[in-house]
C-alpha angles and dihedrals in degrees: 000000000000122000114229107231113172135189113265112288116208089211091069088079091053091048090053092048093050094047095044090056090055092048093047091049090052098041100034094121092063094051099231125190113219128205133177106231138166128052096311088064094060116081111229096020121120113232148166103269094250119117112227116206125186112208113196124201127185098239140025092236090064095059096081093045091069096057096092091041092054090045089054087061091054099262121141113228107229105204097162095097098047094097088067097028106035090159093066136066110202126203131182130197108209125198107267104239112180095229094051120077123227109259111204097191127033110195136151091286091058116095119243103288096213092051089049090058101261117139120207115229103167134016119200117196110194115197141146115283110254095018122136091259090051094049095043094053095046090047093051093048095047093044092054091045090053100040112057093180092055091044090054093045090054093045093051091048091053092047090052091052092045090061090062128083115251133192089225142330092275090062090052090050091049090053089057094047103095094041091050094045091056093046093045091055090053088047093051092049090050093044095050091047092051101040101046 
């Protein structure tokens, strides 16, 4: 399969703004903090056209409370990665195709959603504010926004990978792993130096 990596679309920011308003309206009682993260949050960076949202909550105990609220907005609760990432609750908004049923929970018993015809539109990563995940994703975003040369290096790397054939999107993500790890460490060093 090919991975769809597109030139930056200015409308991605509008999509984030519109969706974050819906989420805030629904989750207002838990006082979330919402950030646009990932490649769609960096002007000039090519990306898969999936909006990544980081939803921050004050305490770990509150993460599971939002599951039914997010489901009420049409998000699928993806629990299948919680054994390796217990600090995160992950939600996906899939394109609503008429012939595909809404799936409220995606766990290890659920077939691969992409292979079943579901298309991801929005990913919501819910974590504790100030956690390692929180800091790392803000650092990476802000670093790429502030370093055009690094942004372009990352964008060109993704475009090169996107031209290849992949078994699935997980294989594509694994191919980016070492490159991203190295750049994220530089981003964290820069972020900590500039925010303390």
